[in-house]
VOLOKE-41136 format. One record per residue (C-alpha): x, y negated, z; residue in one letter. Coordinates in steps of 0.5 Angstrom, whole numbers, plus 2048, in hexadecimal, padded with zeros to 3 digits. Layout:
XYZA
...
//
This chain:
83C7E984CM
8367E484AA
8337E5850S
83A7E3854S
83B7DD851W
8347DB853N
8367DC85AE
83C7D8859H
8387D2857V
8327D385BS
8377D2862D
83B7CD85FK
8357C885EK
8337CB864T
8377C7868S
8367C1864Q
8307C1865I
8307C286DT
8367BD86DS
8327B786AT
82B7B986EI
82F7B8874T
8337B1872W
82B7AF870I
8287B1877A
82D7AE87BG
82D7A7877T
8257A7878V
8267A987FA
82B7A4881L
82779E87DI
8217A0882V
8257A0888A
82979A887V
823796883C
81D797887L
82079488DP
82278E88AL
81C78D886G
81878D88DY
81D788890F
81D78388BA
816784889L
814782891S
81977D892Y
81677A88CQ
80F77A890Y
813778896Q
816772893V
80F76F88FG
80B771895E
80F76D89AI
80F767895G
808767894T
80776689CE
80E76189BS
80975C896Q
80375D89AF
80575C8A1N
80975589EA
80375489BK
7FF7548A1L
80574F8A5V
80474A8A0S
7FD74A8A0E
7FE74A8A8F
8047448A7I
7FF73F8A3Q
7F97408A9E
7FF73E8AEN
80473B8AAP
8087378B0E
80673D8B6S
8067438B3W
80E7448B4R
80B7448BCF
8077498BBQ
80A74F8BCE
8047548BFS
8017528B9R
8067538B4L
80875A8B7I
80175B8B6D
80275B8AEF
8087608AFL
8047658B4L
7FC7668AFE
7FB76D8B2E
7FA76E8A9D
80176D8A7R
8047718ADI
8077788A9R
80A77C8AFA
80C7828AAE
81277D8A9Y
8147798AEP
8147718ACE
81676A8AFQ
8137638ACR
81575D8AER
8147568ACI
81A7518ABL
81B74A8AAG
81E7478A3A
8247478A6D
82474E8A8G
82374D8AFE
81E7538B3E
81774F8B5I
8137568B6A
81475D8B6I
80F7638B6S
8147688BBD
81B7678BEA
81D76F8BDF
8227718B8F
8207738B1V
8247798AFS
8287788A9A
82977A8A3P
8237748A3V
81F77089EI
81F76989FS
81B76489BI
81A75D89CR
814758899E
814751899P
80F74D89DV
80D747899M
80A74089BY
80873B896R
80D73D891G
81473E896K
81674589AV
8157448A1V
81574A8A3A
8167528A2Y
8127588A3F
81775E8A4E
8157668A4V
81B76B8A6N
8197738A5R
81C7798A7S
81E77E8A2L
8207838A7R
8197878A5P
81A78789EL
82178A89FL
81E7908A3V
81879289ET
81E790899T
82179689CA
81B79A89CL
81A79A895V
82279C893A
8207A1898L
81A7A3894F
81D7A188EG
8237A688FF
81F7AC890V
81B7AA88BL
8217AA886A
8237B1889S
81C7B4888A
81D7B1880L
8247B387FF
8217BA881A
81C7BA87DA
81F7B7877L
8257BC877K
8227C287AI
81B7C2875V
81E7C086FP
8247C6870L
81F7CB872R
81B7C986BA
8227CA867L
8237D086AN
81C7D3869R
81E7D0861A
8247D4862L
8217DA864A
81C7D985FS
8217D8859L
8247DF85BR
81E7E285BQ
81D7E0854S
8247E1852E
8237E8854H
81C7E9851L
8207E684BF
8257EB84BS
81F7F084CQ
81C7ED846A
8227EC842F
8247F4843H
81D7F6843A
81A7F283CS
8197F7836P
81C7F1831D
8247F2831P
8277EC835G
82E7E9836M
8327E3839I
8387E1836C
83D7DB838R
83C7D6832A
8437D3832E
8467DA82FD
8407DF82EG
8427E4833R
83D7E8836I
83B7E783DI
8367EC83EN
8307F083AV
82A7F383DN
8287FB83BK
8237FA836S
82A7F8832F
82E7FD834A
829802832Q
8277FF82BL
82E7FE82AS
83280382DG
836800830Y
837800837T
8397FA83CL
8417FB83DP
8427FC835E
83E7F5833V
8407F183AV
8467EC839G
8467EC831R
8437E982CT
83D7EA826H
8437EB822G
8477F0825D
8417F5826V
83E7F381FA
8377F3822L
8347ED81CW
8347EF814A
8337E9813D
8397E4815E
8367DE810D
8317DE815V
8347DF81BI
8397DA81AA
8337D4819R
8307D681EA
8357D4823M
8367CE820Q
82F7CD821Q
8307CF828L
8367CA829R
8327C4827L
82D7C682DG
8287C8829Q
8257CF82AP
8257D5825V
81D7D8823H
81B7DF820N
8217DF81CL
8217E5818E
8277E9818M
8297EF817T
82D7F481DL
8327F881CL
8317FF821T
837803823K
83480981FS
835805819G
82C802819E
82A7FC816H
8257FA81AR
8217F3818D
8207EF81FM
81D7E7820L
8237E4824V
8227DE829S
8277DA82DS
8277D4830E
82E7D1835I
82D7D183CT
8327D0843E
8357D7846V
83A7D484BG
83E7CF849D
83D7D2842A
8397D083CL
8367D783AC
8317D9834S
82B7DD837L
8297E1831T
8237E6830V
8217EA82AA
81B7EE828R
81B7F4824D
8167F481EV
8197F981AT
8137FD819E
80E7F6819Q
8137F5813K
8117FC810R
80A7FB811A
80A7F480EE
80D7F6808Q
8087FC808R
8027F8808M
8057F4803V
8057F97FFY
7FE7FC800L
7FD7F47FFA
8007F57F8N
7FF7FC7F6Y
7FA8027F5D
7FB8077FBH
7F980D7F6L
7FD80B7F0T
8038067F3G
8018037EDL
8007FA7EEP
7F97F97F0N
7F57F37EDR
7F87EE7F1A
8007F07EFL
7FD7F17E7F
7FA7EA7E8R
8017E77EBD
8057EA7E5R
8007E97E0L
8017E27E2A
8097E27E2G
8097E67DBA
8067E07D8M
80A7DB7DBQ
8107DF7D8R
80D7E17D2A
80B7D97D1Q
8127D77D1R
8157DC7CEA
8107DC7C8E
80E7E37C8H
8077E77C9L
8037EA7CFV
7FF7F07CDG
7FA7F17D3L
7F67F97D2L
7F07FA7D6Y
7EF8027D7L
7E98057D9D
7E980C7DAL
7E48107D6D
7E08157DAR
7E38157E1F
7DC8147E4K
7DB81B7E2Q
7E181E7E4V
7E181A7EBN
7D981D7ECD
7DA8247EAS
7E18267EDL
7E18217F3G
7E581B7F5H
7EB81E7F7Q
7EC8207F0V
7EA81A7EDG
7F08177F2D
7F481B7EEQ
7F281A7E7L
7F38137E8L
7FA8147EBK
7FC8197E4Q
7F98127E0V
7FE80E7E4A
8038127E2E
8028137DBR
80080B7DAL
80880A7DDR
80A80F7D9Q
80880C7D3C
80A8047D3V
80F8027CFR
8168027D4L
8158067DAS
8118097E1D
80E8027E4T
80B8067EBI
80C8017F1A
8127FD7EFL
8157F87F1S
8137F17EDA
8197F07EAA
81A7F77E8R
8137F77E4E
8147F07E1E
81A7F37DEL
8177F87DBF
8117F47D8G
80C7F87DAC
8067F87DFT
8027FE7E0V
7FC7FD7E6A
7F78007E8R
7F07FA7EAL
7EC8007EDG
7E88067ECG
7EA8097E5D
7EC8027E2E
7F38007E0F
7F77FB7DDT
7FD7FA7D9L
8027F47D8V
8067F47D3L
80C7EF7D2E
8117ED7CED
80C7EF7C8I
80F7EC7C1K
8097F07BCH
8027F27BFI
8047F97BBD
8087FA7C2E
8017FA7C5I
7FF7FF7C1T
8038037C0R
8038037C8I
7FC8047C8A
7FC8097C3Q
80180D7C8R
7FC80C7CDI
7F680F7CBV
7FA8157C8S
7FD8167CFA
7F68167D3L
7F381A7CEA
7F78207D0I
7F38237D5P
7F48237DCF
7F68297E0D
7F28287E7L
7F282D7ECN
7F28337E7G
7EC82F7E2H
7ED82C7DDQ
7EA8247DBA
7E98217D5F
7E98197D7V
7EC8157D1G
7ED80D7D3A
7E98077CFS
7ED8007CFI
7ED7F97CEG
7F27F67CBI
7F47ED7CBT
7FA7EA7C9V
7FD7E47CCF
7FD7DE7C9P
7F97E07C3F
7F27E27C7D
7F37DD7CED
7F87D97D2D
7F47DA7D8D
7F57E07DCL
7EE7E17DED
7EC7E17D7N
7F17E67D4L
7EE7EB7DAI
7E87E97D8R
7E97EA7D0N
7EC7F17D2A
7E67F37D6D
7E27F27D0V
7E77F57CBA
7E67FB7D0M
7DF7FB7D0Y
7DF7FB7C8R
7E38017C8A
7DE8047CCK
7D88037C8A
7DC8057C2L
7DC80C7C4G
7E280C7C9R
7EA80E7C9N
7EB8097C4N
7EE8027C6F
7EC7FB7C3Q
7EF7F57C3F
7EB7EF7C4Y
7E87EA7BFT
7E37E47C0D
7DE7E87BDD
7DE7ED7C4L
7DE7E67C8N
7D87E47C5A
7D57EA7C6N
7D77EA7CEA
7D47E27CEE
7CD7E57CBE
7CD7EA7D0R
7CE7E67D6L
7C87E17D3L
7C47E87D2L
7C67E97D9E
7C47E27DCA
7BD7E27D8E
7BC7E87DBL
7BC7E77E2R
7B57E27E0Q
7B27E67DBA
7AE7EA7E1L
7AC7E37E4E
7AA7E17DDL
7A67E67DCN
7A97E87D5Q
7AA7EF7D5F
7A47F37D3E
7A27FB7D2L
7A07FE7CBV
79E8057CBY
79F80B7C6Q
79A8117C6P
79C8187C7K
79881D7C3L
7968237C5N
7978297C1L
79382E7C2R
78D82A7C3T
7908247BDN
78D81F7C3L
79181A7C6I
79381C7CDS
7968167CFG
79B8117CDV
7A280E7CFE
7A38077D1A
7A88037CFL
7AC7FD7D2L
7AC7F67CER
7B07EF7CEW
7AD7EA7CCR
7B37E57CCS
7B17DD7CAP
7B87DC7C8R
7B97E37C4K
7B17E67C3G
7B07EC7C3L
7B77F07C6V
7B87F67C4P
7B87FC7CBP
7C07FE7C9T
7C27F67CAE
7BF7F57D1F
7BD7FC7D4I
7C57FE7D6T
7C67F77D9L
7BF7F77DEL
7C37FE7E0E
7CB7FB7E1E
7C77F47E4T
7C27F97E9G
7BD7F57E6L
7BA7FB7E3I
7B77FC7EAV
7B27F77ECP
7B17F87E4V
7B07FE7E4G
7AA7FD7EAA
7A77F97E5W
7A77FE7E0V
7A48037E5L
79E7FE7E8R
79D7FC7E1T
79C8037DEA
7988067E4C
7937FF7E3E
7928007DBQ
7918097DCA
78C8077E1V
7888027DDD
7898067D7W
78680B7DBA
77F8087DER
77E8067D6G
77E80E7D5G
78480E7D2M
7898137D8R
7908137D5L
7968167D9S
79B8107DAM
7A38127DAA
7A880D7DDV
7AF80D7DBN
7B480D7E2L
7BB80B7E1S
7C180E7E5A
7C18077E8R
7BA8077EBQ
7BC80D7F0F
7C18097F3C
7BD8057F5D
7BA8077FDE
7B28047FBS
7B18087F5L
7AC80D7F8I
7A88077FBA
7A88047F5I
7A580A7F1I
79F80C7F6R
79E8047F7S
79D8037F0A
79980A7EFM
7948087F5N
7948007F3D
7928027ECA
78D8087EFG
79180D7EAL
7908157ECP
7988177ECA
79681E7E8D
7958187E3Q
79C8157E3L
7A38177E0E
7A98157E1L
7AE8167DCE
7B68177DFV
7BD8197DBT
7C281D7DBE
7C78187DDS
7C38187E4L
7C281F7E5L
7CA8207E3M
7CB81B7E9E
7C88217EED
7C881D7F3S
7C481D7FAV
7C18177F9S
7BE8197F2S
7BC8207F4Q
7B881D7FAT
7B58187F7A
7B381D7F1L
7B08217F6A
7AC81C7F9N
7AA81A7F2I
7A78217F2K
7A38217F9K
79F81C7F6M
79C81F7F1G
7A181C7EBV
7A381F7E5K
7AA81E7E3I
7AD81F7DCS
7B581F7D9M
7B581A7D4D
7B981B7CED
7BB8227CFF
7C28257CCG
7C681F7CAT
7C981E7D1G
7CE8257D4Y
7C78297D5S
7C782E7D9S
7C18347DAL
7C38337E2A
7BF82D7E2Y
7BA8307E0L
7B98357E6K
7BC8307EAR
7B88297EBF
7B08297EBP
7AE8287E3L
7A88287DFD
7AA8267D9T
7B08277D4L
7B08217CEK
7B38247C8I
7B881E7C5D
7B781B7BFR
7BD81D7BCS
7BC8247BBF
7B58237B9V
7B681F7B3K
7BA8257B0D
7B582A7B2V
7B38307ACG
7B982D7A9V
7C082E7ADD
7C08357B0P
7C38337B6D
7BE82E7B8D
7B98327B6T
7BB8377BBA
7BD8337C0I
7B58307C0V
7B48377C0R
7B783A7C5A
7B58337CAV
7AE8357C8I
7AD83C7CBA
7B383A7D0L
7AE8357D3S
7A883A7D3H
7AC83F7D6N
7AD8397DBL
7A68387DCR
7A88317D9L
7A482C7D4T
7A882A7CEV
7A88237CAV
7AC8227C3A
7AD81B7C2E
7AF8187BCG
7AA81B7B7V
7AA8187B1E
7A781B7ACT
7A28217AAR
7A68267AAE
7A98257B0Q
7A38257B4L
7A182C7B0K
7A782F7B2F
7A682D7B9L
79F82F7BAR
7A18367B6E
7A78377BCA
7A08367C1R
7A382F7C4C
79F82C7C8D
7A08247C7Q
7A281F7C2A
7A48187C1Q
7A68147BBG
7A680F7B6Y
7A28147B2F
79C8147B7I
79D80D7BAS
7A18077BBR
7A18047C2P
79C7FF7C3M
7997FB7C8G
7937FC7CCA
78E7F97C8A
7917FC7C1A
7918037C4F
7898037C6E
7888017C0V
78D8057BDW
78A80B7C2M
7828087BFA
78480A7B8E
7888107B7N
7858147BDY
77E8117BFD
77F8107C5G
7818187C8Q
78781A7CBI
7898217CDA
7888257D3G
78F8257D6T
7928207DAT
79581B7D6P
79B8177D7V
79D80F7D7H
7A580E7D7S
7A98087D5V
7AF8097D2N
7B48047D5Q
7BA8077CFA
//
């Protein structure tokens, strides 16, 4: 239908344009045919008049001069006067002329030729003056017949030229018009093909009544309506759009001549499905009627993808809980609402205890299951209802947000709190719920949680400060034995600030040479001689003096500074051992390595460099590791220990029995020495259990060909028991306190006269 209208209007406009072009071409041709000869004749005539006038004036002057010479007899000198009329330079053969000299009364005195000059004639007479009076006239008569003949030829040429112009002005534009019309028809054909082949639904409607003229195939496929079902009907008749108000506003905008671009609307298909569309429409002329051309794009899947992206940006994909970004937004909103309502907001910061052990031992998939179960229990513990992936309005209605920040860290935002006891009850409920073992693919796992609590606006009215306060309180709960909750206090904040200050000072301590080593001797219980020393790291702070290791070793590990500090300890210890050996005191040196150092890929190179630079034999160095490193049982740790063993360096397990001790470690790892923790040594001979444990460890170690060192020996009775139990070495305050290198040399000279045991001793640096 739209195509036939276009053809009709095209034929009508073609006829009008053809008539106009013909009229213009005829007018131009007529003007050329008339104006060219007329113009030529007028210009030529003016030229002839000018030329004859000049000749007349010139000859009248010559005659005047002749009269002045012969004032009395000039009339009678006819031959002389005829000479003026017949001078060759003034003869115009192409135009017949007759020249005469007439008297003052018009009588003929002299004439050039007596022949008749054919009409039409141009005649010009100029007076001849003598003493201010006209005494004669010089007259020139020229025939215009040659000019008329030439003008006729020009007219003929003008007619030919006009005919050519008429043909050119009519045929060329018509050809161009035909080409343009052909191009237009081709464009219309291409538009029709593109309209129907477009993947986006499209329709054409009459603007005056909104009736549908045409729709493309994409529209029919998407909507389910065929072309006969919609042509001649309006949107309302078919019920295409769910947004009647939006349709009305769009139509009003189109009537005002303003196009509609990317209007969000909902299409109702024939089957009742709702599709999200972006609609663009504008008014165009089709035939004699104004029509609206509408193109829509189906963005249903895009909308769903965007909603999914919004969900992923705001919710944790594993547990379905709000993530860190949405948690902050919810906390900010809760603070604003609480300020208006004069209520409290409780913020609980929760970190799972022993999650890493479960994740490492049972695998990450099981760890993910644990996190999901924890999230579910947290939802059940909040005051009113579940908060999993609910809309913002619903979560605000319940007054609680449970969020996962990442890893094993969770937060809870409790709104509408009127008394702190309400927060306490929920925290107790969470601790109790998470203390119940989790069933993970047939494995029972015990985790528990450490919870830090802060209250708005009592503790702070700044969002970041509230989160930091809750984090500080959570670390306090971990320090107090885990599986409990702690409220934030100003003292905790002071401790946190002190911790930050210590961290800043630690970062400069190595550069400023504030670290030093002290040495604690180890006694060989068989020879009663000193077999080695254990080096201990000390920090002498300008602000705090000598800082206990318990206050800064953990910070070194958390910040990663343990790697460069540990490298310094290795170099210093090796250099000291070599220095003592040069003085005749060959002692074994032991250096305690933390698990964090094993994460450094350059650890083996650091150990080798420390020994090579100092010149220390490998069998004179022993490295102590903790049970936590062995529990990780990672490939990198096993590889590092194997490489250390290949270098000839001895490996010792420190504080054996305090962690999750497993006899499998003794078989799996290349150990040389076991160190019995002081917690077992202090009650040997008194507590039957500790006594039995120490005897069993010594016997087991000897059967595995391992050296046994007892730590924390403080009494003569303990030393006697260990010697009787055949323990290899002992160290503790009863033997000697840790001392500097110079003091140790003096102590050795005073107590052992410079003698040492025949076996290889150990020099270790304790970083705990």
